[in-house]
C-alpha positions as MATLAB code, in Angstrom:
seq = 'MKSIAIIDYGVGNLYSVEKALRCFTDEVIITEEAKDIANAGALVLPGVGSFEAGMHGLKIRNLIEPVQQFARSGKPLLGICLGAQILLSKGYEFGEFDGLGLIPGKVVKFPTLPAEAKIPHIGWNQITKAPASNWNASLLHDIPEQSHTYFVHSYVLVPDDPTHQFTLTTYGGYEFCSAVRKDNVYGTQFHPEKSGEVGLKIIENFIKLIP';
ca = [
     -25.283 -116.134  -52.354;
     -28.906 -114.888  -50.794;
     -28.240 -112.321  -47.909;
     -27.803 -113.061  -44.369;
     -30.601 -110.991  -42.428;
     -29.713 -109.981  -38.827;
     -33.136 -109.207  -37.011;
     -33.394 -106.028  -35.241;
     -35.820 -106.374  -32.602;
     -34.697 -103.738  -30.288;
     -32.426 -105.748  -27.884;
     -28.986 -104.697  -29.053;
     -25.671 -106.633  -29.998;
     -26.230 -106.161  -33.888;
     -23.050 -104.454  -34.924;
     -20.507 -106.989  -33.473;
     -22.418 -109.769  -35.191;
     -22.626 -107.925  -38.578;
     -18.760 -107.209  -38.305;
     -18.196 -110.744  -37.507;
     -20.230 -112.014  -40.737;
     -18.554 -109.530  -42.967;
     -15.357 -111.100  -42.358;
     -16.566 -113.686  -44.697;
     -19.457 -112.039  -46.952;
     -20.814 -108.762  -47.766;
     -24.172 -110.218  -48.160;
     -25.572 -109.085  -44.575;
     -28.408 -106.768  -43.693;
     -30.010 -105.782  -40.452;
     -33.818 -105.682  -40.783;
     -37.039 -105.518  -38.980;
     -38.833 -106.333  -41.988;
     -40.897 -109.550  -42.647;
     -40.058 -109.642  -46.134;
     -36.288 -109.411  -45.754;
     -36.687 -112.516  -43.378;
     -38.707 -114.369  -46.052;
     -36.017 -113.741  -48.809;
     -33.000 -114.397  -46.613;
     -30.652 -117.227  -47.008;
     -29.891 -117.397  -43.493;
     -31.256 -115.520  -40.440;
     -29.555 -114.386  -37.254;
     -31.345 -113.713  -33.855;
     -28.819 -111.648  -31.736;
     -29.577 -110.022  -28.544;
     -28.814 -109.195  -24.812;
     -31.499 -108.454  -22.194;
     -34.477 -110.349  -20.776;
     -36.475 -112.976  -22.393;
     -39.723 -111.167  -21.870;
     -38.014 -107.955  -23.488;
     -36.651 -110.187  -26.521;
     -40.234 -111.687  -27.181;
     -42.046 -108.313  -26.917;
     -39.559 -106.885  -29.483;
     -40.617 -109.419  -31.911;
     -44.245 -109.019  -31.255;
     -44.422 -105.505  -31.666;
     -42.565 -105.560  -34.835;
     -44.895 -108.496  -36.222;
     -41.878 -110.960  -36.643;
     -42.926 -113.890  -34.510;
     -44.555 -115.830  -37.551;
     -42.059 -114.799  -39.968;
     -39.300 -116.030  -38.029;
     -41.249 -119.211  -37.352;
     -41.785 -119.622  -40.877;
     -38.312 -119.213  -41.724;
     -37.284 -122.066  -39.499;
     -39.607 -124.298  -41.148;
     -38.011 -123.418  -44.475;
     -34.819 -125.488  -43.679;
     -32.648 -122.484  -44.253;
     -30.165 -122.104  -41.285;
     -31.129 -120.016  -38.522;
     -28.798 -119.266  -35.568;
     -29.870 -117.594  -32.120;
     -27.053 -116.033  -30.032;
     -27.431 -115.429  -26.396;
     -31.067 -113.965  -25.751;
     -31.378 -115.174  -29.365;
     -30.893 -118.587  -28.381;
     -33.109 -118.575  -25.517;
     -36.035 -117.063  -27.374;
     -36.020 -120.230  -29.456;
     -37.269 -122.297  -26.679;
     -40.698 -122.605  -25.786;
     -40.827 -120.857  -22.219;
     -38.783 -118.423  -20.469;
     -38.770 -117.790  -16.560;
     -36.950 -114.503  -16.363;
     -39.259 -112.081  -14.241;
     -42.106 -114.185  -14.846;
     -43.359 -116.860  -17.186;
     -43.272 -116.012  -20.907;
     -43.778 -117.787  -24.106;
     -40.825 -118.116  -26.537;
     -40.741 -119.214  -30.262;
     -41.227 -122.776  -29.707;
     -38.856 -123.933  -32.225;
     -37.119 -126.171  -29.851;
     -39.254 -127.440  -27.123;
     -37.715 -126.456  -23.686;
     -37.338 -123.839  -21.048;
     -34.955 -121.165  -19.985;
     -34.410 -121.160  -16.198;
     -32.022 -119.315  -13.661;
     -28.757 -120.898  -12.936;
     -29.157 -123.048   -9.425;
     -27.430 -121.966   -6.286;
     -23.569 -122.229   -7.194;
     -20.553 -122.154   -4.875;
     -19.753 -118.489   -3.799;
     -16.726 -117.925   -6.288;
     -18.914 -118.717   -9.064;
     -20.496 -115.257   -9.831;
     -23.714 -114.797  -11.445;
     -23.830 -113.759  -14.202;
     -21.437 -116.117  -15.780;
     -19.013 -113.772  -17.591;
     -16.070 -114.951  -19.365;
     -14.420 -117.629  -21.204;
     -15.061 -121.150  -20.730;
     -15.008 -124.387  -22.585;
     -17.644 -126.280  -24.915;
     -17.850 -129.929  -25.122;
     -20.190 -132.369  -27.411;
     -23.148 -133.290  -25.741;
     -23.653 -137.067  -25.935;
     -26.295 -137.234  -28.895;
     -24.564 -134.359  -30.739;
     -22.898 -134.780  -34.141;
     -20.668 -131.640  -35.072;
     -19.829 -132.925  -38.556;
     -21.155 -130.855  -41.433;
     -22.615 -128.430  -38.790;
     -22.255 -125.197  -37.203;
     -19.273 -126.677  -35.131;
     -17.682 -128.485  -38.073;
     -13.869 -128.766  -37.191;
     -14.176 -127.061  -33.835;
     -12.048 -128.504  -31.408;
     -13.583 -130.269  -28.407;
     -12.775 -128.193  -24.859;
     -12.477 -124.912  -27.096;
     -13.047 -121.683  -25.220;
     -15.981 -119.485  -26.102;
     -17.240 -116.298  -24.493;
     -20.260 -115.887  -22.232;
     -22.592 -113.360  -20.623;
     -25.753 -114.758  -19.146;
     -27.657 -115.698  -16.104;
     -30.147 -118.115  -17.459;
     -29.425 -121.421  -19.006;
     -31.021 -123.412  -21.899;
     -33.291 -126.674  -20.691;
     -34.428 -128.491  -24.053;
     -36.919 -131.171  -23.094;
     -35.319 -133.638  -25.463;
     -31.739 -134.372  -24.472;
     -31.064 -134.903  -28.257;
     -31.433 -131.311  -28.899;
     -28.458 -130.436  -26.659;
     -25.514 -129.422  -28.844;
     -22.711 -128.501  -26.428;
     -22.066 -128.797  -22.742;
     -20.291 -126.385  -20.369;
     -19.508 -126.610  -16.513;
     -19.613 -123.520  -14.371;
     -19.294 -123.842  -10.685;
     -19.287 -127.312  -10.917;
     -22.782 -127.307  -12.632;
     -22.909 -128.775  -16.163;
     -25.591 -126.961  -18.454;
     -26.489 -126.856  -22.052;
     -24.573 -124.121  -23.698;
     -25.845 -124.790  -27.252;
     -28.816 -126.190  -28.986;
     -29.808 -127.605  -32.206;
     -32.972 -128.949  -33.930;
     -32.319 -129.798  -37.507;
     -31.506 -126.134  -39.239;
     -32.028 -124.159  -35.976;
     -29.143 -123.336  -33.808;
     -28.744 -121.791  -30.701;
     -25.663 -120.671  -28.606;
     -25.715 -119.169  -25.225;
     -22.148 -118.178  -25.839;
     -21.086 -115.232  -28.100;
     -19.337 -116.583  -31.288;
     -18.764 -112.907  -32.533;
     -16.735 -112.461  -29.188;
     -14.936 -115.697  -29.285;
     -11.841 -114.944  -31.106;
     -10.392 -117.350  -33.850;
     -12.779 -120.107  -32.763;
     -15.907 -117.936  -33.006;
     -15.057 -116.725  -36.246;
     -14.480 -120.215  -37.389;
     -18.094 -120.857  -36.170;
     -19.469 -117.946  -37.996;
     -17.678 -119.009  -41.135;
     -19.469 -122.802  -40.683;
     -22.563 -120.862  -40.453;
     -22.535 -119.060  -43.683;
     -21.150 -122.380  -45.206;
     -24.610 -124.060  -44.297;
     -26.447 -121.618  -46.616;
     -27.905 -123.791  -49.457;
];
């Protein structure tokens, strides 16, 4: 099997993702080299932090185009948390910033929620199927509806096309898109690597997507 490349673009959360992947394969590398991305069988964009910092980290390492080219290859790509957000076209955290544009849409702050619903949204919450999503033979194959996954975020994914919504989650009475998918490109606002057995099953499913 070709390696799974975890992109190091200066925003942390690399080693917990690496540890989860290594539960199933030793073919895992952490890299900031374009050649490693091109040669990988799958790509993971982890990350915690701001949208601007994430895109800046990719830009100064000359990795924006290599990631976009990888997405066009048809091989599986997974963005996690910040890594999911920068898959979209625009982010509005501390200004307006261009994303990778792999999934048309924007990343915006949670709306005003009831006082008991603290922002950032931190902790376990349920994921359900978005109306147009099909979890069969995908990242979420055999994951039960209403499964709990772990979240840490203040901004939410808003894809332009509802068919790119993959999962939905409700917090403080507000339903938001908690994962996106466009063909071979997936993004989860939640952290599979911190989501217990369900998260490990998601990681295993991702590895099984490698051609």
